[in-house]
Kinemage of the C-alpha trace (Angstrom):
@kinemage 1
@onewidth
@group {chain A} dominant
@subgroup {mainchain}
@vectorlist {calphas} color= white
{ca met a 1} P 118.267 -165.566 60.389
{ca lys a 2} L 115.443 -168.035 60.953
{ca tyr a 3} L 113.779 -166.011 63.699
{ca lys a 4} L 114.298 -162.469 62.419
{ca gly a 5} L 110.697 -161.966 61.281
{ca leu a 6} L 109.081 -164.084 63.980
{ca phe a 7} L 106.974 -161.217 65.358
{ca ser a 8} L 106.084 -159.822 61.955
{ca cys a 9} L 102.435 -159.103 61.146
{ca glu a 10} L 103.225 -158.188 57.554
{ca asn a 11} L 100.261 -158.586 55.191
{ca lys a 12} L 97.923 -159.424 58.071
{ca val a 13} L 94.567 -157.689 58.545
{ca ala a 14} L 93.650 -156.727 62.109
{ca val a 15} L 90.652 -155.255 63.919
{ca val a 16} L 91.020 -153.568 67.306
{ca thr a 17} L 87.763 -152.796 69.103
{ca gly a 18} L 87.971 -149.846 71.447
{ca gly a 19} L 90.668 -148.577 69.105
{ca gly a 20} L 90.367 -145.036 70.410
{ca gly a 21} L 90.938 -146.040 74.033
{ca leu a 22} L 94.016 -145.738 76.230
{ca ile a 23} L 95.316 -149.228 75.481
{ca gly a 24} L 93.639 -149.677 72.109
{ca arg a 25} L 95.551 -146.788 70.547
{ca glu a 26} L 98.892 -148.267 71.621
{ca ile a 27} L 97.954 -151.707 70.307
{ca ile a 28} L 97.120 -150.162 66.948
{ca arg a 29} L 100.499 -148.410 66.839
{ca gly a 30} L 102.222 -151.701 67.581
{ca leu a 31} L 100.345 -153.604 64.905
{ca arg a 32} L 101.124 -150.932 62.316
{ca glu a 33} L 104.822 -150.941 63.189
{ca phe a 34} L 104.904 -154.726 62.819
{ca gly a 35} L 103.344 -154.507 59.363
{ca ala a 36} L 99.627 -155.196 59.804
{ca phe a 37} L 96.840 -153.232 58.164
{ca val a 38} L 94.614 -152.207 61.051
{ca tyr a 39} L 90.979 -151.245 61.406
{ca ala a 40} L 90.545 -148.912 64.378
{ca ala a 41} L 87.078 -150.015 65.477
{ca asp a 42} L 85.248 -147.681 67.806
{ca ile a 43} L 81.833 -146.191 68.439
{ca asp a 44} L 83.332 -142.687 68.426
{ca arg a 45} L 85.357 -141.595 65.392
{ca glu a 46} L 86.808 -138.602 67.257
{ca lys a 47} L 88.535 -140.919 69.747
{ca thr a 48} L 90.596 -142.364 66.917
{ca ala a 49} L 91.685 -138.945 65.666
{ca gly a 50} L 95.297 -139.025 64.536
{ca ile a 51} L 95.388 -142.799 64.154
{ca pro a 52} L 94.118 -143.525 60.617
{ca asp a 53} L 96.750 -143.380 57.867
{ca asp a 54} L 97.758 -145.523 54.899
{ca lys a 55} L 98.072 -148.549 57.210
{ca cys a 56} L 95.031 -147.917 59.380
{ca lys a 57} L 91.375 -147.160 58.763
{ca phe a 58} L 88.518 -146.163 61.050
{ca leu a 59} L 85.777 -148.770 61.376
{ca pro a 60} L 82.486 -147.806 63.045
{ca leu a 61} L 81.668 -150.531 65.553
{ca asp a 62} L 79.506 -150.678 68.671
{ca ile a 63} L 80.240 -153.882 70.587
{ca thr a 64} L 76.899 -153.623 72.401
{ca ser a 65} L 75.150 -154.262 69.069
{ca glu a 66} L 75.219 -157.654 67.364
{ca glu a 67} L 74.221 -156.040 64.066
{ca ser a 68} L 77.044 -153.509 64.304
{ca ile a 69} L 79.644 -156.192 65.005
{ca asn a 70} L 78.500 -158.493 62.221
{ca asn a 71} L 78.313 -155.615 59.734
{ca ala a 72} L 81.798 -154.447 60.719
{ca val a 73} L 83.370 -157.878 60.238
{ca asp a 74} L 81.593 -158.259 56.894
{ca glu a 75} L 82.897 -154.848 55.823
{ca val a 76} L 86.479 -155.742 56.737
{ca val a 77} L 86.272 -158.908 54.671
{ca arg a 78} L 84.657 -157.018 51.800
{ca gln a 79} L 87.430 -154.423 51.764
{ca ser a 80} L 90.458 -156.546 52.668
{ca gly a 81} L 89.429 -160.070 51.760
{ca arg a 82} L 90.279 -161.594 55.128
{ca leu a 83} L 90.568 -161.093 58.889
{ca asp a 84} L 93.716 -162.407 60.549
{ca ile a 85} L 93.737 -160.716 63.957
{ca tyr a 86} L 90.738 -159.690 66.071
{ca ile a 87} L 91.435 -157.881 69.337
{ca asn a 88} L 88.696 -157.101 71.845
{ca cys a 89} L 89.773 -154.013 73.749
{ca ala a 90} L 86.503 -152.058 74.058
{ca tyr a 91} L 85.266 -151.144 77.545
{ca pro a 92} L 81.527 -150.315 77.559
{ca arg a 93} L 79.935 -149.449 80.912
{ca thr a 94} L 76.841 -147.822 82.356
{ca ser a 95} L 76.655 -144.361 83.929
{ca asp a 96} L 76.424 -145.888 87.427
{ca trp a 97} L 79.604 -147.923 86.924
{ca gly a 98} L 81.508 -147.984 90.181
{ca ala a 99} L 78.528 -148.073 92.533
{ca lys a 100} L 79.116 -149.783 95.862
{ca phe a 101} L 78.275 -153.483 95.877
{ca glu a 102} L 75.228 -153.005 98.089
{ca asp a 103} L 73.909 -150.256 95.794
{ca ile a 104} L 74.264 -152.052 92.457
{ca lys a 105} L 70.942 -152.324 90.669
{ca phe a 106} L 70.381 -155.720 89.101
{ca gly a 107} L 69.351 -154.086 85.840
{ca ser a 108} L 72.696 -152.289 85.732
{ca trp a 109} L 74.558 -155.509 86.480
{ca lys a 110} L 72.804 -157.308 83.634
{ca glu a 111} L 73.403 -154.448 81.208
{ca asn a 112} L 77.124 -154.285 81.940
{ca val a 113} L 77.612 -158.047 81.663
{ca asn a 114} L 75.546 -158.172 78.477
{ca asp a 115} L 77.307 -155.229 76.809
{ca his a 116} L 80.884 -156.075 77.776
{ca leu a 117} L 81.086 -159.874 78.033
{ca gly a 118} L 78.260 -160.284 75.534
{ca gly a 119} L 79.931 -157.917 73.081
{ca tyr a 120} L 83.187 -159.836 73.316
{ca phe a 121} L 81.274 -163.071 72.698
{ca ile a 122} L 79.578 -161.741 69.560
{ca gly a 123} L 82.841 -160.337 68.219
{ca cys a 124} L 84.759 -163.529 68.919
{ca arg a 125} L 82.145 -165.621 67.174
{ca ala a 126} L 81.992 -163.406 64.105
{ca ala a 127} L 85.788 -163.299 63.861
{ca ala a 128} L 86.230 -167.024 64.507
{ca glu a 129} L 83.713 -167.989 61.845
{ca gln a 130} L 85.528 -165.867 59.278
{ca met a 131} L 88.906 -167.246 60.361
{ca lys a 132} L 87.496 -170.760 60.109
{ca lys a 133} L 86.610 -170.125 56.463
{ca gln a 134} L 90.062 -168.799 55.584
{ca gly a 135} L 92.089 -171.393 57.469
{ca gly a 136} L 93.150 -169.642 60.657
{ca gly a 137} L 93.627 -166.495 62.661
{ca ser a 138} L 94.291 -165.073 66.099
{ca ile a 139} L 91.708 -163.738 68.567
{ca ile a 140} L 92.983 -161.744 71.543
{ca asn a 141} L 90.744 -160.622 74.396
{ca leu a 142} L 91.746 -157.990 76.937
{ca ala a 143} L 90.919 -159.316 80.384
{ca ser a 144} L 92.349 -158.162 83.744
{ca ile a 145} L 94.144 -159.200 86.902
{ca tyr a 146} L 90.717 -158.952 88.522
{ca gly a 147} L 89.548 -161.797 86.333
{ca val a 148} L 91.844 -164.126 88.296
{ca thr a 149} L 92.263 -162.556 91.740
{ca ala a 150} L 90.144 -160.646 94.227
{ca pro a 151} L 90.649 -156.905 94.690
{ca asp a 152} L 92.331 -155.329 97.692
{ca phe a 153} L 89.824 -152.637 98.578
{ca ser a 154} L 92.253 -150.898 100.917
{ca ile a 155} L 94.054 -149.314 97.965
{ca tyr a 156} L 90.895 -147.368 97.098
{ca glu a 157} L 90.403 -145.846 100.569
{ca gly a 158} L 90.189 -142.060 100.608
{ca thr a 159} L 89.258 -141.898 96.909
{ca glu a 160} L 86.028 -142.100 94.945
{ca met a 161} L 87.390 -145.124 93.118
{ca thr a 162} L 86.457 -148.761 93.591
{ca met a 163} L 86.646 -152.041 91.706
{ca pro a 164} L 83.149 -152.654 90.299
{ca ala a 165} L 81.709 -156.095 91.022
{ca ala a 166} L 80.524 -156.591 87.460
{ca tyr a 167} L 84.073 -155.983 86.227
{ca ala a 168} L 85.338 -159.033 88.127
{ca ala a 169} L 82.555 -161.207 86.745
{ca ile a 170} L 83.046 -159.909 83.211
{ca lys a 171} L 86.809 -160.313 83.104
{ca gly a 172} L 86.699 -163.754 84.703
{ca gly a 173} L 84.088 -164.705 82.122
{ca ile a 174} L 86.236 -163.383 79.292
{ca ile a 175} L 89.156 -165.574 80.348
{ca ser a 176} L 86.970 -168.698 80.538
{ca met a 177} L 85.238 -167.868 77.252
{ca thr a 178} L 88.626 -167.436 75.586
{ca arg a 179} L 89.648 -170.933 76.625
{ca tyr a 180} L 86.362 -172.311 75.327
{ca ile a 181} L 86.893 -170.659 71.943
{ca ala a 182} L 90.469 -171.975 71.833
{ca thr a 183} L 89.335 -175.576 72.163
{ca tyr a 184} L 86.229 -175.189 69.989
{ca tyr a 185} L 88.008 -173.618 67.018
{ca gly a 186} L 91.463 -175.119 67.452
{ca lys a 187} L 90.930 -177.712 64.725
{ca tyr a 188} L 90.460 -174.838 62.264
{ca asn a 189} L 93.803 -173.254 63.230
{ca val a 190} L 92.002 -170.411 64.997
{ca arg a 191} L 93.840 -169.408 68.153
{ca ala a 192} L 92.261 -167.541 71.081
{ca asn a 193} L 94.179 -166.020 73.971
{ca ala a 194} L 93.722 -163.372 76.630
{ca val a 195} L 95.969 -160.633 77.977
{ca ser a 196} L 95.363 -159.486 81.546
{ca pro a 197} L 96.823 -156.075 82.361
{ca gly a 198} L 97.416 -154.892 85.874
{ca gly a 199} L 96.739 -151.301 86.882
{ca ile a 200} L 97.580 -148.840 84.114
{ca phe a 201} L 98.390 -145.276 85.116
{ca asp a 202} L 95.809 -142.833 83.817
{ca gly a 203} L 95.880 -139.860 86.162
{ca gln a 204} L 94.511 -141.678 89.209
{ca pro a 205} L 94.706 -140.003 92.657
{ca ser a 206} L 98.221 -140.018 94.095
{ca ser a 207} L 97.150 -141.947 97.208
{ca phe a 208} L 95.810 -144.760 95.038
{ca val a 209} L 98.911 -144.800 92.836
{ca glu a 210} L 101.159 -144.991 95.889
{ca arg a 211} L 99.226 -147.849 97.508
{ca tyr a 212} L 98.938 -149.751 94.258
{ca ser a 213} L 102.661 -149.374 93.580
{ca gln a 214} L 103.555 -150.597 97.056
{ca lys a 215} L 101.689 -153.838 96.399
{ca thr a 216} L 103.380 -154.442 93.036
{ca pro a 217} L 106.775 -156.210 92.929
{ca leu a 218} L 108.028 -153.827 90.219
{ca gly a 219} L 106.981 -150.920 92.440
{ca arg a 220} L 104.839 -148.952 89.999
{ca met a 221} L 101.724 -148.933 87.831
{ca gly a 222} L 101.955 -149.956 84.215
{ca arg a 223} L 101.977 -147.885 81.037
{ca pro a 224} L 99.616 -148.461 78.098
{ca asp a 225} L 102.532 -149.253 75.782
{ca glu a 226} L 103.659 -152.075 78.089
{ca ile a 227} L 100.634 -154.135 77.070
{ca val a 228} L 101.670 -154.071 73.415
{ca gly a 229} L 104.459 -156.666 73.601
{ca ala a 230} L 102.191 -159.447 74.830
{ca val a 231} L 99.594 -158.581 72.201
{ca met a 232} L 102.180 -158.585 69.385
{ca tyr a 233} L 103.398 -161.982 70.535
{ca leu a 234} L 99.882 -163.425 70.369
{ca ala a 235} L 99.057 -161.668 67.095
{ca ser a 236} L 102.159 -162.961 65.309
{ca asp a 237} L 103.466 -166.381 64.339
{ca ala a 238} L 105.782 -166.225 67.355
{ca ser a 239} L 102.856 -167.752 69.267
{ca ser a 240} L 101.781 -170.202 66.554
{ca tyr a 241} L 101.521 -173.044 69.113
{ca val a 242} L 99.911 -170.960 71.866
{ca thr a 243} L 96.153 -170.959 72.418
{ca gly a 244} L 93.821 -170.865 75.407
{ca glu a 245} L 96.350 -168.889 77.466
{ca asn a 246} L 95.992 -165.818 79.669
{ca ile a 247} L 99.143 -163.708 79.793
{ca met a 248} L 99.494 -161.557 82.906
{ca val a 249} L 101.079 -158.144 82.305
{ca asp a 250} L 100.882 -156.798 85.821
{ca gly a 251} L 104.325 -155.976 87.200
{ca gly a 252} L 104.062 -159.096 89.365
{ca trp a 253} L 100.808 -158.120 91.106
{ca thr a 254} L 99.439 -161.692 90.887
{ca ala a 255} L 102.788 -163.284 91.794
{ca trp a 256} L 102.444 -162.663 95.527
């Protein structure tokens, strides 16, 4: 029975930023079921309603604030003594998110890149430094298919949706930053990997869902719970020799 507990996260301490979000909530459920004690980190406590229990605790954290991130990591270590798994799943964005490329204000671009990519950077550094002290850990960053491939704008026609330009830059940056962290902290047994989801169904217009599904080999959009398996793999010792990778969970979208 050598491999029975390979995906176990028993006795591990995890932080999930954006813990009240669509994907974040599912990741927290997965971590709890695999034995981890989880901090549901979010700027809004109400978003995490129903999550905290004896194996999960709310952690106030704003990834756009360096002070908030550093204080949160310090608090986790103060309460639990260590930090084994740090998952960046938060998705901050400005009120004009989704503006057409020609209408994007440079100030908005800078704010989105700073808050999202910058917030992931601060969190990764704080987590990695703690993991370095304790002899290892796993950092997982949520990226996207649009961090590795260009969007097909035809799938958005007839809707108010689009694929924001800053999103592509941010997610591509997250993937590259993850690889950097993997090589920089590898000698301390700190692993860093990314997970890149494809389109996740969240009540989008039917015309978009249909077009998106037609372009996906599996013929449909994904579900939030379908991201959990890849995250559990990277969080557990099943991936003990995996670092600097970007796992695509996209129904084959990027396989064309």
